[in-house]
C-alpha positions, 0 to 999 in steps of 0.5 A: 429716837430713830437716829442711827438705827437700822431701818429693819431692826427699828421697824421690827420693834415698832411692829412689836409695840403696836401690836401690844406684844410687851403687855401681859393682857396681849390677845392676838385678836385685839388691837390694844391701841398702843401708839408709837411716835418715831423721832429722827426718822430722817437719821435712819441708817439702811445697810448695804446699797438698799438706798439705791437698789431696793425696789418697792412693787405695786400691782394693779392686778391688770396687764401692764399694771406693775408699778416699780419704785426705788427707795431713793425716789420714795425718799426724795418725794415722800421722805424717810417716814414713808419708807419706815411706815412701809416697813412696819405695815408689812411686818404686821400680820396681814389680816383685818387688824392690820389697818386698825393697828396702823 
């Protein structure tokens, strides 16, 4: 239940659970198959003025290919679930297991 939770702290807890670090049989090179279902995602809190000021960057590695999007625009377009998904995705290790874990 994400009601009243702060975005970063919630994403950090979810990332730990998805990796399986709470289990005694945890191994860094394996996806243990854990899943997390989050309810009330639309009631997440964001500290400070991040809702208006936070900018997400996406690059195509081409000249002029840098795209900027604000948190507010993403929430209006795709909802709070996308913000939480991006936060958790970036907290996971950037290796070949990241897409499998998500």
